[in-house]
C-alpha positions in Angstrom: 154.3 184.2 -19.9 155.4 181.2 -17.6 156.2 183.3 -14.7 152.7 184.6 -14.7 151.1 181.1 -15.4 152.7 180.1 -12.2 151.9 183.1 -10.2 148.2 182.6 -11.1 148.4 179.2 -9.5 150.3 180.4 -6.4 147.8 182.9 -5.5 144.9 180.9 -6.4 145.7 177.4 -5.0 147.6 177.9 -1.6 146.5 176.1 1.5 147.5 175.3 5.0 146.7 171.7 5.7 148.7 171.4 8.9 145.7 172.2 10.7 143.8 169.1 9.8 144.2 167.3 13.0 142.3 170.3 14.8 139.3 169.0 13.4 137.0 166.4 15.0 134.3 165.1 12.7 134.2 167.4 9.7 131.2 167.6 7.9 131.3 165.8 4.4 128.7 165.1 1.7 129.1 161.4 1.8 131.4 158.8 3.4 133.3 156.2 1.6 130.3 153.6 1.3 128.4 156.4 -0.4 126.0 157.2 2.4 125.1 160.8 3.0 127.6 162.0 5.9 126.4 165.9 6.3 126.7 166.1 10.1 130.0 167.5 11.4 131.7 169.9 13.8 133.7 172.8 12.6 137.3 173.4 13.0 138.3 174.4 16.4 140.8 176.8 14.8 141.2 178.5 11.2 142.2 176.6 8.5 143.4 178.7 5.5 144.1 178.3 1.9 147.5 179.6 2.3 150.7 179.4 2.4 151.3 176.1 0.5 150.4 175.3 -3.1 148.3 172.2 -2.1 144.8 173.2 -1.0 142.9 172.4 2.3 140.3 169.4 1.9 138.3 171.4 4.6 135.7 173.9 4.2 135.0 176.8 6.6 131.6 175.5 7.8 127.9 177.0 7.4 127.6 180.7 8.5 131.0 181.1 8.6 133.1 184.0 6.8 136.9 183.6 6.2 138.9 186.4 4.8 142.6 185.8 3.6 145.1 188.0 2.3 148.7 188.0 1.3 151.9 189.1 -0.8 154.3 187.3 -3.1 157.1 188.4 -4.6 158.7 186.1 -7.7 161.6 186.5 -9.6 162.3 184.9 -13.1 165.2 185.9 -15.4 165.5 189.3 -14.0 161.8 190.1 -14.2 160.1 190.7 -10.9 156.4 190.0 -10.4 154.5 191.0 -7.2 150.7 190.6 -5.9 149.5 192.7 -3.4 146.4 191.7 -1.3 145.8 188.3 -2.9 142.3 188.6 -1.4 140.1 185.1 -0.9 136.6 185.6 0.6 135.2 182.2 1.6 131.6 181.9 2.7 130.0 178.9 4.1 126.6 178.3 3.3 123.8 175.7 2.9 125.8 173.3 5.1 128.9 172.6 6.8 130.2 171.0 3.5 130.1 173.7 1.0 131.3 177.2 0.8 131.6 180.1 -1.7 134.5 181.3 -3.0 136.0 184.9 -4.5 139.4 185.9 -5.4 140.8 189.3 -6.3 144.7 189.5 -7.1 146.2 193.0 -7.6 149.4 192.3 -9.7 152.4 194.4 -10.8 155.2 193.0 -13.0 158.5 195.0 -13.4 159.7 193.8 -16.9 161.0 196.0 -19.9 157.9 198.1 -19.5 156.3 198.2 -15.9 152.5 196.8 -15.7 150.2 197.0 -12.9 146.4 196.2 -12.4 144.2 193.6 -11.2 143.8 189.9 -12.3 140.3 188.7 -13.4 138.0 187.8 -11.0 138.0 184.1 -9.3 134.4 182.8 -8.4 134.3 179.2 -7.2 132.5 176.8 -5.0 134.2 174.0 -2.6 132.6 170.7 -1.6 134.1 168.4 1.0 133.3 165.2 -0.1 134.6 162.4 2.3 136.5 161.9 5.3 139.6 159.7 5.6 139.0 155.9 6.3 142.2 154.2 6.8 144.3 154.5 3.5 141.4 155.9 1.6 141.7 159.8 1.9 139.5 162.9 2.7 138.5 164.3 -0.7 137.3 167.6 -1.7 136.4 169.2 -4.8 136.9 173.0 -6.2 135.1 174.2 -9.0 136.0 177.6 -10.3 136.4 180.2 -13.0 137.9 183.5 -13.7 135.7 186.1 -15.4 137.0 188.9 -17.6 136.9 191.9 -14.9 140.7 192.4 -14.7 143.0 195.4 -16.0 143.8 195.4 -19.6 147.3 193.9 -19.0 146.2 191.0 -16.8 142.6 190.1 -18.3 142.1 187.0 -20.6 139.0 188.6 -21.8 136.9 185.7 -21.7 135.8 183.1 -19.0 138.1 180.6 -17.8 136.9 177.2 -16.1 138.9 175.2 -13.6 138.6 172.5 -11.1 140.8 171.1 -8.2 140.6 167.9 -6.6 142.1 167.6 -3.1 143.1 164.7 -0.9 144.8 164.1 2.5 145.8 161.7 5.0 146.4 162.0 8.7 149.5 160.1 9.5 149.9 160.9 13.3 147.7 163.2 15.8 149.9 166.3 14.3 151.6 165.1 11.1 149.8 164.6 7.8 150.0 164.4 4.2 148.1 166.3 1.2 148.0 166.4 -2.4 145.8 167.9 -5.2 145.4 167.5 -8.9 143.9 170.7 -10.7 143.2 171.6 -14.2 142.6 175.2 -15.1 142.0 176.7 -18.7 144.6 179.7 -19.3 145.5 182.0 -22.1 148.9 182.7 -23.3 149.9 186.2 -22.9 151.8 186.1 -26.3 149.7 183.8 -28.4 146.4 184.7 -26.6 145.7 180.8 -27.2 143.5 179.2 -24.3 144.7 175.9 -23.5 144.3 173.6 -20.4 147.3 173.8 -17.7 147.3 170.8 -15.3 148.8 171.0 -11.9 150.0 168.4 -9.2 151.4 168.5 -5.8 152.3 166.8 -2.5 153.1 168.3 1.0 153.7 167.2 4.3 154.1 169.1 7.8 153.7 168.5 11.3 153.2 171.0 14.3 156.2 172.4 16.2 154.0 173.8 19.0 150.1 174.0 19.4 150.4 177.5 17.7 153.3 176.7 15.1 153.3 174.5 12.1 155.4 173.6 9.0 155.2 172.3 5.8 157.4 171.2 2.8 156.1 170.6 -0.8 156.9 169.5 -4.4 154.4 171.0 -7.0 154.5 170.8 -10.7 152.6 172.8 -13.5 152.2 171.4 -16.8 150.8 173.6 -19.6 149.0 171.9 -22.8 150.2 174.5 -24.9 152.6 174.5 -27.7 154.3 177.5 -26.8 155.0 176.3 -23.3 156.6 172.9 -23.8 158.3 172.3 -20.5 157.0 171.3 -17.1 157.3 173.5 -14.4 158.8 171.9 -11.2 159.2 173.8 -7.8 159.9 173.1 -4.1 158.7 175.1 -1.4 158.3 175.6 2.5 156.8 177.5 5.2 155.7 178.3 8.7 151.9 178.9 9.9 151.4 180.7 13.2 148.1 181.1 15.1 147.9 184.4 16.7 144.4 183.3 17.9 142.0 180.6 17.2 140.6 182.9 14.5 143.7 184.4 12.9 146.9 183.0 11.2 149.8 184.7 9.7 152.2 182.7 7.5 155.2 182.8 5.7 156.7 180.6 2.7 159.3 180.6 0.5 160.0 178.6 -2.8 162.5 177.7 -5.8 162.1 176.7 -9.3 163.7 173.4 -10.3 163.1 173.4 -14.1 163.9 175.5 -17.2 161.3 178.3 -17.5 160.4 178.2 -13.8 160.6 181.1 -11.5 164.0 181.3 -10.0 162.5 181.8 -6.4 159.4 183.1 -4.7 158.8 184.5 -1.4 155.5 185.4 0.4 153.5 186.2 3.6 149.7 186.4 4.5 147.1 186.6 6.9 144.0 184.7 7.7 141.0 186.0 9.4 137.9 183.7 10.6 134.6 185.3 11.3 131.7 183.1 13.1 
């Protein structure tokens, strides 16, 4: 089911890169010369993994806990899919450049027969690899997998691995460009065949005020599955508003550009940081 594949990526690969300029010297595993570079400062304000498709190349920082939650409504050919909660827990451990990630996504789908339940648990780690150096981007890597803990309607009944390589550039003091390339193994709901599903994205944004930012984005999902032959292209955009240094609220809206993609999706969410 193509709409569910897209939705899985939406709730597990969303970010807010507009806040990159709030960092001073983020800790990373290495610099571009290959030297260890573990020293750095934490973001002065929260940086979430929502609302855009492109994930942030920044980790939360050692001993920092961050909770992100939201809601998304998607529609394709009269079928409506909703996600309630979209809970992502991020915990910084060991060093400022490393974090653990746990995701739980309750879903419902209004089709010929209504289905509701919880998707498989998402487990992952995130490494902040390098800082930006001129034209060389800031890099981060997420290694993740889903484990078969979900409801009957939404579980894959097997462990499914994946990764996401993230890159970004600060263009000015407030403007940024960011992108990501990911590959996750997914199971086709109709054929029950597991296959690689690639995705790529590019986003750009800026700040309107110190507390309000915006982004615009294109992303594509490329299933390597004979039953899913078309590439799914999307555009979307949104706003991020800092309610405080540790709380952010967001909204987003997007539209499918290709056959088989969702007609549109809308969503909102909240991120809270504990340090």
